C-alpha positions as CSV (number, residue, x, y, z in Angstrom):
1,M,98.9,-2.9,-104.5
2,S,97.6,-0.1,-102.5
3,D,95.4,-0.6,-99.6
4,Q,91.8,-0.3,-100.4
5,V,90.1,2.5,-98.3
6,I,86.4,2.5,-97.9
7,D,84.0,3.8,-95.1
8,L,84.3,1.3,-92.4
9,S,82.9,3.5,-89.6
10,D,79.3,3.0,-89.7
11,G,78.2,-0.7,-89.2
12,Q,74.6,0.4,-88.5
13,E,74.3,2.1,-91.9
14,M,75.9,-1.0,-93.5
15,F,73.1,-3.0,-92.0
16,G,70.6,-0.5,-93.5
17,R,72.1,-0.7,-97.0
18,V,72.0,-4.5,-97.0
19,A,68.5,-4.5,-96.0
20,I,67.6,-2.0,-98.9
21,K,69.5,-4.2,-101.4
22,L,67.6,-7.2,-100.3
23,G,64.4,-5.3,-100.9
24,Y,63.3,-5.5,-97.4
25,I,63.0,-1.6,-96.8
26,D,63.3,1.6,-98.6
27,A,65.6,4.5,-98.1
28,S,62.7,6.6,-96.3
29,Q,62.2,3.7,-93.8
30,L,65.9,3.5,-93.0
31,E,66.2,7.2,-92.5
32,E,63.2,7.0,-90.1
33,A,64.9,4.4,-88.1
34,L,68.3,6.1,-88.1
35,A,66.6,9.2,-86.8
36,I,65.1,7.1,-83.8
37,Q,68.5,5.6,-83.2
38,R,70.2,9.1,-83.0
39,E,67.4,10.3,-80.5
40,T,67.9,7.3,-78.4
41,M,71.7,7.7,-78.3
42,Q,71.4,11.4,-77.3
43,A,69.1,10.2,-74.4
44,G,71.9,7.9,-73.1
45,F,70.6,4.6,-74.4
46,R,71.8,2.2,-77.1
47,K,69.4,0.5,-79.5
48,K,70.4,-1.5,-82.4
49,L,69.2,-0.4,-85.9
50,G,67.6,-3.9,-86.6
51,S,65.5,-3.8,-83.5
52,I,64.1,-0.4,-84.3
53,L,63.2,-1.6,-87.9
54,V,61.6,-4.7,-86.3
55,N,59.7,-2.6,-83.8
56,L,58.6,-0.1,-86.5
57,G,57.1,-3.1,-88.5
58,Y,59.5,-2.8,-91.5
59,L,61.5,-6.0,-90.7
60,N,60.5,-9.3,-89.1
61,E,63.0,-11.3,-87.1
62,V,63.9,-13.8,-89.9
63,Q,64.7,-10.9,-92.3
64,C,66.7,-9.3,-89.5
65,Q,68.9,-12.5,-89.3
66,V,69.2,-12.8,-92.9
67,V,70.6,-9.1,-93.1
68,L,73.0,-9.9,-90.2
69,A,74.3,-13.0,-92.0
70,R,74.8,-11.1,-95.2
71,Q,76.4,-8.1,-93.2
72,H,79.2,-10.4,-91.9
73,V,80.1,-12.0,-95.2
74,K,83.8,-11.2,-95.7
75,P,84.4,-8.7,-98.5
76,V,87.5,-8.3,-100.5
77,A,90.6,-7.4,-98.3
78,V,90.0,-4.0,-96.8
79,R,93.0,-2.3,-95.2
80,I,93.6,0.8,-93.3
81,G,96.8,2.2,-91.8
82,G,98.6,-1.1,-92.1
83,F,95.7,-3.2,-90.6
84,E,93.6,-5.7,-92.6
85,I,90.0,-5.9,-91.6
86,L,89.0,-9.6,-90.8
87,N,85.3,-9.1,-89.5
88,K,83.2,-6.8,-87.4
89,L,83.1,-7.2,-83.6
90,G,80.5,-4.7,-82.6
91,S,79.7,-1.0,-82.7
92,G,78.8,1.9,-80.3
93,G,78.1,5.5,-80.2
94,M,81.4,6.7,-81.4
95,G,82.3,4.1,-84.0
96,T,82.7,0.3,-85.1
97,V,85.3,-2.2,-83.7
98,Y,86.8,-4.7,-86.0
99,K,88.9,-7.7,-85.6
100,A,91.9,-6.9,-87.6
101,R,95.4,-8.2,-88.6
102,Q,98.3,-5.8,-88.0
103,M,100.3,-6.8,-91.1
104,S,103.7,-5.6,-90.0
105,L,103.7,-8.0,-87.1
106,D,101.3,-10.6,-88.1
107,R,99.2,-10.2,-85.0
108,I,95.4,-10.0,-84.4
109,V,94.2,-6.6,-82.9
110,A,90.9,-4.9,-82.2
111,L,90.5,-1.8,-84.5
112,K,88.1,1.0,-83.6
113,V,87.1,3.2,-86.5
114,L,85.5,6.6,-85.8
115,R,82.2,7.1,-87.5
116,S,82.6,9.2,-90.6
117,E,80.0,11.9,-89.6
118,L,81.6,12.2,-86.1
119,A,85.1,12.6,-87.8
120,R,84.1,15.8,-89.3
121,D,83.7,17.4,-85.8
122,A,87.0,18.6,-84.3
123,D,85.9,18.1,-80.7
124,I,84.8,14.6,-81.3
125,R,88.0,13.8,-83.1
126,E,89.8,15.0,-80.0
127,R,87.8,13.0,-77.7
128,F,88.5,9.9,-79.9
129,L,92.3,10.7,-79.9
130,S,92.3,11.3,-76.1
131,E,91.2,7.7,-75.5
132,A,94.4,6.6,-77.5
133,R,96.5,9.1,-75.4
134,A,94.9,7.9,-72.1
135,V,95.5,4.2,-72.9
136,A,99.0,4.8,-74.0
137,R,99.7,6.0,-70.4
138,L,98.5,2.7,-69.0
139,N,100.3,-0.6,-68.8
140,H,98.4,-3.2,-66.7
141,P,97.1,-6.8,-66.9
142,H,93.6,-5.8,-66.3
143,I,93.4,-2.9,-68.8
144,V,93.2,-3.5,-72.6
145,A,96.6,-2.2,-74.2
146,G,96.6,0.5,-76.9
147,I,98.9,-0.4,-79.9
148,A,98.6,2.4,-82.4
149,V,96.5,5.4,-83.5
150,G,96.1,7.2,-86.8
151,C,94.1,8.7,-89.7
152,E,94.2,7.4,-93.3
153,G,91.8,8.6,-96.1
154,G,90.0,10.8,-93.6
155,Q,89.2,7.8,-91.4
156,Y,90.4,7.9,-87.7
157,F,91.4,4.6,-86.1
158,F,92.6,3.1,-82.9
159,A,94.2,-0.2,-82.6
160,M,94.1,-2.1,-79.3
161,E,94.9,-5.4,-77.8
162,Y,92.5,-8.1,-79.1
163,V,90.7,-9.9,-76.1
164,E,89.6,-13.6,-76.8
165,G,86.4,-13.9,-74.6
166,E,83.3,-11.8,-74.0
167,S,82.1,-8.9,-72.0
168,L,80.3,-9.0,-68.7
169,A,77.3,-7.8,-70.5
170,D,77.3,-10.8,-72.7
171,R,77.9,-13.0,-69.6
172,L,74.7,-11.2,-68.1
173,D,72.8,-12.1,-71.2
174,A,73.5,-15.6,-70.6
175,H,72.8,-15.4,-66.9
176,P,69.9,-13.1,-66.4
177,D,69.4,-13.7,-62.7
178,G,73.1,-12.6,-62.0
179,L,76.4,-14.2,-61.9
180,N,77.9,-16.4,-59.1
181,E,78.7,-14.2,-56.2
182,R,82.3,-15.2,-56.0
183,E,82.7,-14.7,-59.7
184,A,81.2,-11.3,-59.6
185,L,83.3,-10.2,-56.7
186,E,86.4,-11.5,-58.3
187,Y,85.9,-9.5,-61.5
188,T,85.2,-6.4,-59.3
189,R,88.5,-7.0,-57.5
190,Q,90.4,-7.2,-60.8
191,I,88.8,-4.0,-62.3
192,A,89.4,-2.2,-58.9
193,L,93.1,-3.0,-59.5
194,A,92.8,-1.6,-63.0
195,L,91.3,1.6,-61.6
196,Q,94.0,2.0,-59.1
197,H,96.6,1.9,-61.8
198,A,94.7,4.5,-64.0
199,H,94.0,6.8,-60.8
200,N,97.7,6.7,-59.9
201,R,98.3,8.2,-63.4
202,R,95.6,10.9,-62.6
203,L,93.0,9.4,-64.9
204,L,89.3,8.8,-64.3
205,H,87.5,6.3,-66.6
206,R,84.0,7.9,-66.0
207,D,82.1,5.1,-67.9
208,I,82.5,1.8,-65.9
209,K,79.8,-0.7,-67.1
210,P,79.5,-4.3,-68.0
211,E,80.0,-3.5,-71.7
212,N,83.4,-2.1,-70.9
213,I,84.8,-5.0,-69.1
214,L,86.0,-8.0,-71.2
215,V,86.8,-11.4,-69.8
216,T,89.3,-13.6,-71.3
217,R,88.8,-17.3,-71.7
218,D,91.0,-18.0,-68.6
219,G,88.8,-15.6,-66.4
220,Q,91.0,-12.4,-66.5
221,A,88.8,-9.2,-66.6
222,K,90.2,-6.4,-68.7
223,L,88.8,-2.7,-68.6
224,T,88.4,-1.1,-72.0
225,D,86.8,2.0,-73.8
226,L,88.6,4.9,-72.0
227,G,86.8,7.2,-74.7
228,L,85.5,9.3,-71.7
229,A,88.8,9.3,-69.6
230,R,89.6,12.5,-68.2
231,A,92.9,13.8,-66.7
232,L,92.6,14.9,-63.0
233,N,95.1,17.7,-63.3
234,R,93.7,20.9,-64.9
235,R,96.6,21.5,-67.4
236,E,95.7,18.2,-69.1
237,D,91.9,18.6,-68.6
238,M,90.5,19.0,-72.1
239,R,86.8,19.9,-72.0
240,I,85.8,17.7,-75.0
241,T,82.0,17.7,-74.3
242,R,80.1,20.8,-74.2
243,H,79.9,22.7,-71.0
244,G,77.5,21.2,-68.6
245,A,77.0,18.1,-70.5
246,T,76.9,14.8,-68.6
247,V,79.0,12.0,-69.9
248,G,78.8,8.3,-69.0
249,T,76.1,5.7,-69.0
250,P,72.8,6.6,-67.0
251,Y,72.4,3.1,-65.4
252,Y,75.8,3.4,-63.8
253,L,76.3,7.0,-63.4
254,S,77.3,8.6,-60.0
255,P,75.0,11.1,-58.3
256,E,77.8,13.8,-58.9
257,Q,78.0,13.0,-62.5
258,A,74.1,13.1,-62.8
259,Q,74.3,16.6,-61.2
260,G,76.8,17.8,-63.6
261,T,79.5,18.5,-61.2
262,E,82.6,20.0,-62.7
263,K,85.3,18.5,-60.3
264,L,85.0,14.6,-60.2
265,T,87.0,12.5,-58.1
266,R,88.1,8.9,-58.1
267,A,85.2,8.2,-56.1
268,T,83.1,8.6,-59.2
269,D,84.6,5.6,-60.9
270,L,84.1,3.5,-57.5
271,Y,80.4,4.4,-57.7
272,A,80.0,3.1,-61.2
273,L,81.8,0.0,-60.2
274,G,79.5,-0.6,-57.4
275,A,76.5,-0.1,-59.7
276,T,78.1,-2.6,-62.1
277,L,78.6,-5.1,-59.1
278,Y,74.9,-4.7,-58.2
279,H,74.1,-5.7,-61.8
280,L,76.4,-8.7,-61.8
281,L,74.9,-9.9,-58.4
282,T,71.3,-9.4,-59.3
283,G,70.9,-9.5,-62.9
284,E,69.4,-6.0,-62.9
285,V,70.6,-2.4,-62.9
286,P,70.1,-0.5,-59.5
287,Y,67.8,2.1,-60.9
288,D,65.6,2.1,-64.0
289,G,63.2,4.5,-65.5
290,R,61.6,5.5,-68.7
291,T,64.1,8.1,-69.8
292,S,67.8,8.8,-69.0
293,A,66.7,11.9,-66.9
294,V,64.5,9.8,-64.6
295,V,67.3,7.2,-64.1
296,M,69.8,10.0,-63.4
297,A,67.5,11.6,-60.9
298,R,66.9,8.3,-59.1
299,H,70.9,7.9,-58.7
300,I,70.6,11.3,-56.9
301,S,67.6,11.0,-54.7
302,D,66.5,7.4,-54.1
303,P,67.9,5.3,-51.1
304,V,71.0,2.8,-52.0
305,P,69.3,-0.3,-53.0
306,D,70.2,-3.6,-51.2
307,P,71.0,-6.3,-53.7
308,R,69.7,-8.9,-51.2
309,H,66.1,-7.6,-51.9
310,K,66.5,-8.8,-55.5
311,R,68.6,-11.9,-54.5
312,P,68.1,-12.9,-50.8
313,G,70.8,-15.7,-51.0
314,L,73.7,-13.1,-51.3
315,S,76.1,-12.8,-48.5
316,E,75.8,-9.8,-46.0
317,A,79.3,-8.9,-46.8
318,A,79.0,-8.8,-50.6
319,S,75.9,-6.8,-50.3
320,A,77.4,-4.3,-47.7
321,I,80.4,-3.6,-50.1
322,C,78.2,-3.0,-53.0
323,M,76.1,-0.5,-51.0
324,R,79.1,1.3,-49.6
325,L,80.4,1.7,-53.2
326,M,77.0,3.3,-54.0
327,R,76.7,5.8,-51.4
328,K,75.4,9.2,-52.4
329,S,78.3,11.2,-50.8
330,P,81.8,10.4,-52.4
331,R,83.4,10.7,-49.0
332,E,81.4,7.7,-47.7
333,R,82.6,5.4,-50.3
334,F,85.9,3.4,-50.2
335,P,88.9,5.8,-49.8
336,S,90.5,4.3,-52.9
337,A,90.2,1.5,-55.5
338,I,93.0,-0.4,-53.9
339,S,91.4,-0.5,-50.5
340,L,88.3,-1.9,-52.3
341,A,90.6,-4.7,-53.9
342,E,92.1,-5.5,-50.6
343,E,88.8,-5.8,-48.9
344,L,87.4,-8.0,-51.7
345,E,90.6,-10.3,-51.7
346,A,90.1,-10.7,-47.8
347,L,86.5,-11.6,-48.4
348,L,87.2,-14.2,-51.2
349,R,89.8,-16.0,-49.1
350,R,87.1,-16.6,-46.5
351,P,85.4,-20.1,-46.4
352,T,82.6,-20.3,-48.8
353,R,80.3,-22.0,-46.3
354,S,80.0,-19.2,-43.9
355,A,78.6,-15.8,-44.5
356,P,80.6,-13.6,-42.0
357,R,79.7,-10.1,-41.1
358,T,81.4,-7.6,-43.2
359,P,84.0,-5.1,-41.9
360,C,82.3,-2.6,-44.0
361,S,80.0,-0.3,-41.8
362,T,76.5,0.2,-43.2
363,R,76.0,3.4,-41.1
364,G,74.5,6.2,-43.1
365,L,72.6,4.1,-45.6
366,A,68.9,4.5,-45.7
367,P,67.2,2.0,-43.3
368,V,65.3,-0.8,-45.0
369,D,61.5,-0.1,-44.6
370,R,59.9,-3.5,-43.5
371,R,56.4,-2.3,-43.2
372,R,53.8,-3.4,-45.7
373,P,53.4,-1.4,-48.9
374,G,51.3,1.6,-48.5
375,H,51.5,1.5,-44.6
376,D,53.2,4.5,-42.9
377,A,53.8,4.9,-39.1
378,T,52.7,8.5,-39.3
379,G,49.3,7.5,-40.3
380,D,47.5,7.5,-43.8
381,A,47.5,11.3,-44.1
382,G,51.1,11.6,-43.0
383,G,52.3,8.8,-45.3
384,T,50.4,10.2,-48.3
385,R,51.8,13.7,-47.6
386,A,55.5,12.2,-47.4
387,R,55.0,10.3,-50.6
388,R,53.8,13.5,-52.4
389,E,56.7,15.4,-51.0
390,R,59.3,12.6,-52.3
391,Q,57.5,12.6,-55.7
392,G,57.6,16.3,-56.1
393,S,61.2,16.3,-55.2
394,L,62.1,13.7,-57.8
395,E,60.1,15.6,-60.4
396,Q,62.0,18.7,-59.6
397,I,65.3,16.8,-60.0
398,V,64.2,15.2,-63.3
399,G,63.1,18.7,-64.5
400,S,66.6,20.1,-63.7
401,I,68.4,17.3,-65.6
402,V,66.3,17.6,-68.5
403,K,66.8,21.4,-68.6
404,R,70.6,21.0,-68.3
405,L,70.9,18.4,-71.0
406,G,68.5,20.2,-73.3
407,L,66.4,17.3,-73.8
């Protein structure tokens, strides 16, 4: 019996088709919601189709749950490239990830399938395949291993190691005020080791964030989704995105990425890991805003945030490491991922009852202003003028980013 090949790539449209079949929405309402979803994705944000339909008033929460339940009912066996689809794990901007069985070896894998409309774009296909090539060069206990890549029936797929566990984003959902400090530091140490392995092979990840860090049931962190990985040497540097476009997730983006800098360094990944650590420690992203352009502008211009302002019980050492990772100048961050891992290991070996001073220097960070809100040492007129100048500078940066991204 030949493998059945159907379009597996677009889980969100599958959600829409189920909602239509149940009589909850019509085709025009689905298209309206999909258009909004595409706009938010282009702006650097991810929003589920069900949430959009609920916000538009076309679905209620109960109907959304019914659709999700119907969507996850296992169909007849679906196979692609020697892999049998078992169930959907999740979806993102480039495609959908399924739990699947590799029939030749009878083992469970994670199978990423490129969205059908994206597969028609040669540049996007190359970006998808570049992830597979990047992962193939890496072999590390804290990096999700690649298994196979191919195309069947016009569907591009990439098989990876299946991780039994959850992402750090899922863990943050369960702990909205942040994780235990030592737990957050240990995950960061493990990912720093993974980054050092990638950097030694002249690869940048460029999209470090909680969603891209999986945690096994025994507490091992694994870095995944190297779809934005880029070779450091010019010969292998394939410009997959359009010239001047910014890639990465705005909440964890380094200032140099936000500015569209062509020559990125290993320090870019360290900044994103620092922003991720901030989120793990506090339960909040370091910078927020109404649009991706505003968030990017804040990464460029706003002072480095101290996580203790959000969570006063954090140790000075953990806070200083986080802030050093997020310094505006790449040269002022840790010199390498391994130096970060070593410092974190030394910190984790210290007794938990004490909160010793960190060996990390905080020189060069913006001083904490402890005056009352609205009070300025230069007087009311001077304070108002300074605030206006800062606001004007931020607006100029936002305008520049919006113009460069074509938003």
